[in-house]
C-alpha positions in Angstrom: -36.9 -21.7 -7.9 -35.5 -23.4 -4.7 -32.0 -23.4 -6.2 -32.3 -19.6 -6.8 -33.1 -19.0 -3.1 -30.3 -21.4 -1.9 -27.8 -19.5 -4.1 -29.1 -16.1 -2.9 -28.9 -17.3 0.7 -25.4 -18.6 0.3 -24.2 -15.4 -1.4 -25.9 -13.3 1.3 -24.2 -15.3 4.1 -20.8 -14.9 2.5 -21.3 -11.1 2.1 -22.3 -10.8 5.7 -19.3 -12.8 6.9 -16.9 -10.6 4.8 -18.5 -7.4 6.2 -18.2 -8.8 9.7 -14.5 -9.6 9.2 -13.8 -6.1 8.0 -15.8 -4.7 11.0 -13.7 -6.8 13.4 -10.5 -5.5 11.8 -11.7 -2.0 11.9 -12.6 -2.3 15.6 -9.2 -3.8 16.4 -7.5 -0.9 14.6 -9.6 1.7 16.4 -8.6 0.3 19.7 -4.9 0.2 18.9 -3.4 2.9 21.2 0.1 4.3 21.1 2.2 2.8 23.8 5.2 4.4 25.5 7.6 2.5 23.3 5.8 3.7 20.1 6.2 7.4 20.9 9.4 7.5 19.0 8.1 5.5 16.1 8.1 6.3 12.4 4.8 7.0 10.7 4.5 5.7 7.1 1.7 6.7 4.7 0.7 5.7 1.2 -0.7 8.3 -1.3 -1.1 9.0 -4.9 -3.5 6.3 -5.9 -7.0 5.6 -4.6 -5.8 2.2 -3.4 -2.4 1.1 -2.1 -1.6 -1.5 0.5 1.3 -2.2 2.7 2.1 -5.8 1.9 5.0 -6.5 4.3 7.2 -4.8 6.9 10.4 -6.9 7.2 9.0 -10.4 7.6 5.6 -9.3 9.0 2.7 -9.5 6.7 0.6 -6.3 6.9 -2.2 -6.8 4.3 -2.8 -10.2 2.7 -2.8 -10.0 -1.2 -5.4 -12.7 -1.6 -8.2 -11.3 0.7 -7.1 -7.8 1.7 -7.3 -8.6 5.4 -4.7 -7.2 7.9 -2.3 -9.8 9.1 -2.7 -11.1 12.7 0.9 -10.5 13.5 0.8 -6.9 12.3 -2.2 -6.3 14.6 -0.4 -8.1 17.5 2.7 -5.9 17.0 0.5 -2.8 16.7 2.2 -1.7 13.4 -1.1 -0.7 11.7 -3.1 2.4 12.5 -6.5 3.5 11.0 -6.6 6.9 9.4 -10.1 6.6 7.8 -13.5 5.7 9.4 -13.4 2.2 8.1 -11.3 -0.2 5.9 -13.5 0.4 2.8 -12.3 3.9 2.3 -9.3 4.9 0.1 -5.9 4.2 1.8 -7.4 3.6 5.2 -4.3 2.5 7.1 -0.8 3.8 7.8 2.1 2.2 9.7 3.7 3.1 13.0 7.0 1.3 13.1 10.2 1.4 15.1 13.0 3.5 13.6 15.9 1.8 11.9 16.9 -0.1 8.7 13.8 -1.9 7.4 12.4 -3.5 4.3 9.0 -2.3 3.2 6.9 -3.8 0.4 4.0 -1.8 -0.9 1.4 -2.7 -3.5 0.0 0.2 -5.6 -3.1 -0.2 -7.8 -2.8 2.8 -10.3 -5.3 1.5 -12.8 -7.5 -1.2 -11.3 -7.7 -3.6 -8.4 -6.7 -6.4 -10.8 -3.2 -5.2 -11.4 -0.8 -4.4 -8.6 2.5 -2.6 -9.0 4.8 -3.8 -6.2 7.7 -1.7 -4.8 10.3 -3.1 -2.4 12.1 -0.4 -0.4 15.1 -0.8 1.9 15.5 2.3 4.0 16.8 3.6 7.3 13.8 5.3 8.8 14.5 8.0 11.5 12.6 8.3 14.7 9.8 10.8 15.1 9.5 11.4 11.3 6.6 11.1 9.0 7.2 9.3 5.6 5.0 9.0 2.6 5.2 6.8 -0.4 3.5 8.8 -3.2 2.9 7.2 -6.7 2.6 9.4 -9.8 3.1 9.3 -13.6 6.3 11.0 -14.7 4.9 13.1 -17.6 8.3 14.8 -18.2 10.0 11.6 -19.4 9.0 11.7 -23.1 11.1 9.9 -25.7 11.6 10.9 -29.3 11.0 7.4 -30.6 7.5 6.9 -32.0 7.2 3.4 -30.4 8.3 4.8 -27.0 6.1 7.9 -27.4 3.0 5.7 -27.7 3.9 3.9 -24.4 2.4 5.0 -21.1 4.3 7.5 -19.0 6.6 5.8 -16.4 5.2 5.1 -13.0 7.2 6.7 -10.2 7.1 6.5 -6.4 8.6 9.3 -4.3 9.7 8.5 -0.7 9.0 11.7 1.1 10.4 12.5 4.6 8.3 15.2 6.3 7.9 17.6 3.2 11.1 16.7 1.3 11.5 14.0 -1.4 14.5 12.0 -0.4 14.3 9.0 -2.9 12.5 8.4 -6.2 11.8 5.0 -7.9 10.5 4.8 -11.4 9.3 2.0 -13.6 9.7 2.9 -17.2 7.5 1.0 -19.7 9.5 -1.2 -22.0 7.7 -1.0 -25.4 9.3 -4.2 -26.7 8.7 -6.6 -23.7 6.1 -4.7 -21.7 7.9 -5.7 -18.6 9.8 -3.3 -16.3 11.0 -3.0 -12.7 11.2 -0.1 -10.3 14.6 1.5 -10.4 15.9 4.2 -8.1 16.6 7.5 -9.9 18.9 10.2 -8.7 17.1 13.3 -7.5 
């Protein structure tokens, strides 16, 4: 019986510590104010799935893949903003980044939290614009082959600037190998 209580106490302590870490991150994000140099920044949002995370902006880690915590350097550079009440809600953060040519790495979780689909985007972001990365399944891309018809619809991500889709990346399912990469499609 004593072992049971020790295990319960250890598990409770770990749970409280994780909640405290998330609360600290939430408080830091709530207090991140726009500065004068960030007035011309680009805002980047993630939509289409209940859970997606900005992994990296250039060389700066935004959200760690192993624990889901926001990187210290991203907080220090004030790249991350909170759009939800707390970090436990769907897609709680967005980015406020300087304009220019940048690499952005985003993890989407279209099915479950166990399997991430990662997209690497190199793009010239324009000042004072709002961008969204929106994931969806391309239901129009059906093949006549029975083997291909039984495969899932391709995953696609649109890069939307303001209200206009400017780039599209799709990951067709390869029925033979089961492996595929995101490839840019002409719009």
